[in-house]
C-alpha positions as CSV (number, residue, x, y, z in Angstrom):
1,X,166.3,133.8,19.0
2,X,163.5,131.6,20.2
3,X,166.0,128.9,21.3
4,X,168.2,131.3,23.1
5,X,165.1,132.7,25.0
6,X,164.2,129.1,25.9
7,X,167.8,128.6,27.1
8,X,167.6,131.7,29.2
9,X,164.3,130.8,30.8
10,X,165.4,127.2,31.3
11,X,168.7,128.1,33.0
12,X,166.9,130.2,35.6
13,X,164.4,127.4,36.2
14,X,167.2,124.8,36.4
15,X,168.9,126.9,39.1
16,X,165.6,127.8,40.9
17,X,164.7,124.0,41.3
18,X,167.2,123.4,44.1
19,X,166.7,126.7,46.1
20,X,163.9,125.0,48.2
21,X,166.8,122.3,49.1
22,X,169.1,125.0,50.4
23,X,169.8,124.9,54.2
24,X,170.1,128.7,54.3
25,X,168.9,130.3,51.0
26,X,169.6,133.9,52.4
27,X,173.4,133.1,52.4
28,X,173.5,131.9,48.8
29,X,176.3,134.0,46.9
30,X,175.0,135.1,43.7
31,X,178.5,136.1,42.8
32,X,179.7,132.5,42.9
33,X,176.7,131.4,40.7
34,X,177.6,134.1,38.2
35,X,181.4,133.1,38.2
36,X,180.3,129.5,37.5
37,X,178.2,130.1,34.7
38,X,180.8,132.6,33.2
39,X,183.5,129.9,33.5
40,X,181.2,127.3,31.9
41,X,180.4,129.6,29.0
42,X,184.1,130.6,28.4
43,X,185.4,126.9,28.7
44,X,182.5,125.7,26.4
45,X,183.4,128.5,23.8
46,X,187.2,127.5,24.1
47,X,186.7,123.7,24.0
48,X,184.0,123.6,21.4
49,X,185.6,126.0,19.0
50,X,187.8,125.5,16.0
51,X,190.8,126.8,17.9
52,X,191.4,123.6,19.7
53,X,190.2,121.2,16.8
54,X,193.8,120.2,16.2
55,X,194.5,119.4,19.7
56,X,191.5,117.1,20.1
57,X,192.3,115.6,16.9
58,X,195.5,114.5,18.3
59,X,193.7,113.0,21.3
60,X,191.1,111.2,19.0
61,X,194.0,109.6,17.0
62,X,195.5,108.6,20.3
63,X,192.3,107.0,21.3
64,X,192.1,105.1,18.1
65,X,195.5,103.7,18.5
66,X,194.8,103.0,22.2
67,X,191.7,100.9,21.1
68,X,193.7,99.1,18.4
69,X,196.4,98.2,20.9
70,X,193.8,97.1,23.5
71,X,192.3,95.0,20.7
72,X,195.5,93.3,20.1
73,X,195.6,92.4,23.8
74,X,192.2,91.2,23.9
75,X,192.5,89.1,20.7
76,X,195.7,87.4,22.2
77,X,193.7,86.5,25.3
78,X,190.4,85.5,23.8
79,X,191.6,84.4,20.4
80,X,188.9,83.3,17.8
81,X,186.2,84.5,20.2
82,X,187.2,87.9,20.0
83,X,187.6,87.8,16.2
84,X,184.0,86.4,16.0
85,X,182.5,89.1,18.2
86,X,184.9,92.1,17.9
87,X,182.0,94.5,18.9
88,X,180.8,92.6,21.9
89,X,180.6,94.9,24.9
90,X,182.5,92.4,27.2
91,X,185.4,92.1,24.7
92,X,185.4,95.6,23.4
93,X,184.6,98.2,26.2
94,X,185.7,96.4,29.4
95,X,189.3,95.6,28.3
96,X,189.6,99.4,27.4
97,X,188.6,100.3,30.9
98,X,191.5,98.3,32.3
99,X,194.0,99.6,29.9
100,X,192.8,103.3,30.7
101,X,193.1,102.7,34.3
102,X,196.6,101.4,34.0
103,X,197.6,104.4,31.9
104,X,195.9,106.9,34.2
105,X,197.9,105.6,37.2
106,X,201.1,105.7,35.2
107,X,200.4,109.4,34.2
108,X,199.6,110.1,37.7
109,X,202.8,108.7,39.0
110,X,204.8,110.7,36.3
111,X,203.2,113.9,37.6
112,X,201.4,114.7,34.4
113,X,197.8,114.3,35.8
114,X,198.4,116.2,39.0
115,X,199.8,119.1,37.0
116,X,196.7,119.3,34.9
117,X,194.4,118.9,37.8
118,X,196.2,121.6,39.8
119,X,195.6,124.0,37.0
120,X,191.8,123.4,37.2
121,X,191.8,123.3,40.8
122,X,193.4,126.7,41.1
123,X,190.6,128.2,39.0
124,X,188.1,126.7,41.4
125,X,190.0,127.8,44.6
126,X,190.4,131.3,43.5
127,X,186.9,132.0,41.9
128,X,184.8,130.2,44.6
129,X,186.9,130.7,47.6
130,X,187.3,127.1,48.2
131,X,190.1,125.2,50.0
132,X,192.9,123.5,48.0
133,X,191.9,120.0,49.0
134,X,188.3,120.1,47.9
135,X,189.3,122.1,44.7
136,X,191.8,119.5,44.0
137,X,189.6,116.5,44.8
138,X,186.8,118.0,42.5
139,X,189.1,118.7,39.6
140,X,190.6,115.3,39.8
141,X,187.1,113.8,38.8
142,X,187.6,114.9,35.2
143,X,190.3,112.3,34.8
144,X,189.8,109.7,37.4
145,X,186.7,107.9,38.9
146,X,184.4,109.2,41.5
147,X,186.0,106.9,44.4
148,X,189.7,107.4,43.1
149,X,189.4,111.2,43.2
150,X,188.9,111.4,47.0
151,X,191.9,109.2,47.6
152,X,194.2,111.9,46.3
153,X,193.0,114.1,49.2
154,X,192.4,111.3,51.7
155,X,194.5,112.9,54.5
156,X,192.2,116.0,54.5
157,X,188.7,114.2,54.4
158,X,188.4,114.0,58.1
159,X,188.5,117.9,58.5
160,X,186.3,118.7,55.6
161,X,183.0,120.5,56.2
162,X,179.6,119.3,54.9
163,X,179.8,121.7,52.1
164,X,183.1,120.5,51.0
165,X,181.9,116.8,51.2
166,X,178.9,117.8,49.2
167,X,181.1,119.4,46.6
168,X,183.2,116.3,46.4
169,X,180.3,114.0,46.1
170,X,178.4,116.2,43.6
171,X,181.5,116.6,41.4
172,X,182.1,112.9,41.5
173,X,178.7,112.2,40.3
174,X,178.5,114.9,37.6
175,X,181.6,113.6,35.7
176,X,182.9,110.5,34.3
177,X,186.5,109.1,34.5
178,X,188.9,109.1,31.5
179,X,188.7,105.2,31.3
180,X,184.9,105.3,31.0
181,X,184.7,108.2,28.5
182,X,187.1,106.5,26.2
183,X,185.1,103.3,26.5
184,X,181.8,105.0,25.9
185,X,183.0,106.9,22.9
186,X,182.8,103.9,20.6
187,X,179.1,103.3,21.7
188,X,178.0,106.6,20.1
189,X,179.6,106.3,16.6
190,X,176.1,105.6,15.1
191,X,174.8,109.0,16.6
192,X,177.9,111.2,15.9
193,X,179.6,110.1,12.6
194,X,182.5,112.1,11.8
195,X,182.4,114.0,15.1
196,X,185.0,114.0,17.7
197,X,182.9,112.3,20.7
198,X,186.0,112.3,23.0
199,X,186.2,116.0,22.7
200,X,182.7,116.4,23.9
201,X,183.1,114.0,26.7
202,X,186.2,115.8,28.1
203,X,184.6,119.0,27.7
204,X,181.4,117.8,29.5
205,X,183.5,116.6,32.5
206,X,185.4,120.0,32.6
207,X,182.2,122.0,32.5
208,X,180.5,119.8,35.0
209,X,183.1,120.7,37.9
210,X,182.1,124.4,38.1
211,X,178.4,123.3,37.6
212,X,178.7,120.9,40.5
213,X,180.3,123.6,42.8
214,X,177.6,126.0,41.7
215,X,174.7,123.6,42.8
216,X,176.6,122.7,46.0
217,X,176.9,126.5,46.9
218,X,173.1,127.0,46.4
219,X,172.3,123.9,48.4
220,X,174.8,124.5,51.2
221,X,176.2,127.9,51.4
222,X,179.1,128.1,54.0
223,X,182.4,129.7,54.7
224,X,184.1,126.7,56.1
225,X,187.2,125.7,54.0
226,X,190.1,123.2,54.6
227,X,193.5,124.7,54.3
228,X,195.4,124.4,51.0
229,X,197.5,121.4,50.0
230,X,201.1,122.1,50.6
231,X,202.8,118.7,50.7
232,X,203.2,116.8,47.5
233,X,204.2,113.7,49.2
234,X,200.5,113.2,50.2
235,X,199.9,112.9,46.4
236,X,202.4,110.2,45.8
237,X,200.4,107.1,46.0
238,X,202.6,104.7,44.0
239,X,206.1,103.5,44.8
240,X,207.2,103.4,41.3
241,X,206.1,103.2,37.6
242,X,205.8,99.4,37.9
243,X,203.6,99.7,41.0
244,X,201.5,102.3,39.2
245,X,201.0,99.8,36.3
246,X,200.2,96.8,38.5
247,X,197.8,98.8,40.9
248,X,196.2,100.7,38.0
249,X,195.5,97.4,36.2
250,X,194.0,95.9,39.3
251,X,191.8,98.9,39.9
252,X,190.7,98.9,36.3
253,X,190.0,95.2,36.6
254,X,187.8,95.9,39.6
255,X,186.0,98.7,37.7
256,X,185.3,96.5,34.7
257,X,184.0,93.6,36.7
258,X,181.8,96.1,38.8
259,X,180.4,97.7,35.4
260,X,179.7,94.2,33.9
261,X,178.0,93.1,37.1
262,X,176.0,96.1,37.4
263,X,175.0,96.1,33.9
264,X,173.7,92.4,34.0
265,X,171.7,93.1,37.2
266,X,170.3,96.4,36.3
267,X,169.2,95.5,32.8
268,X,167.6,92.4,34.3
269,X,165.6,94.3,36.9
270,X,164.6,97.0,34.3
271,X,163.3,94.1,32.2
272,X,161.4,92.6,35.2
273,X,159.9,96.0,36.1
274,X,158.8,96.6,32.5
275,X,157.2,93.2,32.5
276,X,155.1,94.1,35.6
277,X,154.2,97.5,34.2
278,X,153.1,95.9,30.9
279,X,150.7,93.8,32.8
280,X,149.1,97.0,34.4
281,X,148.8,98.7,31.1
282,X,149.9,97.7,27.6
283,X,152.9,99.8,26.3
284,X,153.7,101.1,29.8
285,X,157.3,100.9,30.8
286,X,159.9,102.5,33.1
287,X,161.2,104.6,30.2
288,X,157.8,105.9,29.4
289,X,157.1,106.9,33.1
290,X,160.6,108.6,33.4
291,X,160.1,110.3,30.1
292,X,157.0,112.2,31.5
293,X,158.8,113.1,34.7
294,X,162.0,114.5,33.1
295,X,160.5,115.9,30.0
296,X,160.2,119.5,31.5
297,X,163.8,119.4,32.7
298,X,164.8,118.4,29.1
299,X,163.0,121.4,27.8
300,X,164.8,123.6,30.2
301,X,168.1,122.4,28.8
302,X,167.0,123.8,25.4
303,X,165.4,120.7,23.8
304,X,162.4,121.3,21.7
305,X,159.2,119.9,23.4
306,X,158.5,117.5,20.5
307,X,161.9,115.9,21.4
308,X,161.8,116.2,25.2
309,X,160.0,113.0,26.0
310,X,162.5,110.9,24.1
311,X,165.5,112.6,25.6
312,X,163.8,112.5,29.1
313,X,163.6,108.6,28.8
314,X,167.3,108.5,28.5
315,X,167.9,110.9,31.3
316,X,165.5,109.0,33.5
317,X,167.2,105.6,32.7
318,X,170.6,107.1,33.5
319,X,169.3,108.1,37.0
320,X,167.5,104.8,37.5
321,X,170.4,102.6,36.3
322,X,173.6,104.1,35.1
323,X,175.2,106.1,32.2
324,X,176.3,103.0,30.4
325,X,172.7,101.7,29.9
326,X,171.7,105.1,28.9
327,X,174.4,105.5,26.4
328,X,174.0,102.1,25.0
329,X,170.3,102.8,24.4
330,X,171.1,106.3,23.0
331,X,173.8,104.8,20.6
332,X,171.3,102.1,19.3
333,X,168.5,104.6,18.4
334,X,167.7,105.9,14.9
335,X,170.2,108.7,14.2
336,X,167.3,110.7,12.8
337,X,165.3,110.6,16.1
338,X,166.8,113.8,17.4
339,X,168.2,117.0,15.8
340,X,172.0,117.5,15.9
341,X,171.6,120.1,18.6
342,X,169.5,117.8,20.8
343,X,171.9,114.9,20.3
344,X,174.8,117.1,21.6
345,X,172.6,118.4,24.6
346,X,171.7,114.7,25.5
347,X,175.3,113.5,25.3
348,X,176.3,116.1,27.9
349,X,173.3,115.6,30.0
350,X,174.1,112.0,30.4
351,X,177.8,112.4,31.1
352,X,177.9,111.7,34.7
353,X,177.8,109.0,37.3
354,X,174.7,110.5,38.9
355,X,172.5,107.4,39.8
356,X,171.2,105.7,42.9
357,X,174.0,103.1,42.9
358,X,176.6,105.8,42.9
359,X,175.3,107.2,46.2
360,X,176.0,104.1,47.9
361,X,179.4,103.6,46.2
362,X,180.4,107.1,47.4
363,X,179.2,106.8,50.9
364,X,181.0,103.5,51.3
365,X,184.1,104.7,49.4
366,X,184.7,107.9,51.2
367,X,183.1,106.7,54.4
368,X,186.0,103.9,54.5
369,X,188.6,106.6,54.2
370,X,187.0,108.8,56.8
371,X,184.8,106.8,59.1
372,X,184.1,109.8,61.2
373,X,182.5,111.6,58.2
374,X,180.0,108.8,57.4
375,X,177.0,110.6,59.1
376,X,177.8,113.6,57.3
377,X,178.1,111.9,54.0
378,X,174.7,110.3,54.3
379,X,173.2,113.7,55.3
380,X,174.3,115.3,52.0
381,X,174.0,112.3,49.7
382,X,170.5,113.3,48.6
383,X,171.5,116.8,47.8
384,X,174.5,115.5,45.9
385,X,172.4,113.2,43.7
386,X,170.1,116.0,42.8
387,X,172.9,118.5,42.3
388,X,174.9,116.2,40.2
389,X,172.0,115.3,38.0
390,X,171.1,119.0,37.4
391,X,174.8,120.0,37.0
392,X,175.0,117.6,34.0
393,X,171.7,119.1,32.7
394,X,173.1,122.7,32.9
395,X,176.3,121.4,31.2
396,X,174.0,120.2,28.4
397,X,172.4,123.6,28.2
398,X,175.7,125.3,27.9
399,X,176.9,122.9,25.2
400,X,173.7,123.5,23.2
401,X,174.6,127.2,22.9
402,X,177.6,126.2,20.7
403,X,176.2,123.2,18.9
């Protein structure tokens, strides 16, 4: 009972944190907030219950086979180097991103992903009175990356309001793409032995869409909507299956190279910062500072105060660097460091692209598609980062209810 009381109080506080950032708090629609939370709880109950265990077991088996197939390709390319270091990040995770990007492009061309995305976007469109394009773009983030999703609604970007751009950016940073979640699943085997991590990743991204819309609604309430999508030709971005394979592979390579480069640079910078902080005070580090800053937010998610500082360090590292660094550190920790419920909450809270570099990626990415909206993107980017971070946290709170 004490846990649920903490979760109730924490949920209210997580929502109250962004009210001062609202451009017109008197226009906030409580109905939309209620619907968002209701949808999250219902999806959480359905996706984390035993009713869908068989479905996710099939997905998990498919992921295992996909990883094995990717390993065959990697082994052929790198030979004895891969055999000597089969668990090296560059040889294990990065190739999987390339393969998943290729498969995602193929599934998009075959109309499988658009059908699934439209189902989720229909819910967002009807419940929150959103336009079809922004609903579709937000829902697409469950399966594709934060820059790829806006591509699917590119013709509508120039007509989107600031609120819709905020929703698109917030949803993009509050979720992770299919290629990334598959790659990350293997990093957490140490923490979740015998548990279907892919199920949790997919559930986290689905729950984060209504959470992102909820925070965008609080920070920028508005009635401006872009008309619904009515032309399927706008969604056809590949000329054929082979075009989807080649372009998907190329996009996956770009993502993999960017991930590798960012990890090298960011981890080096963190090490440099920690070195300077250590000169100021022994034991002082970026993680310890962020731990104190984010500890209250971790408590609001339902994490016991005794575990909040440790969890907050991971949350802070994700914001300052990226989710790969945070999950890698999480996966390398002692499995007994956190309780089982806390580990599930952390997994969900870290599930998103919400970090400082993502802000620049989104502004440049969407800005290149709609140059006339670049100033609007810059104006809402700060709110998007805060909203995406808290949306993932609220998703962690909901997941904790069923852990």
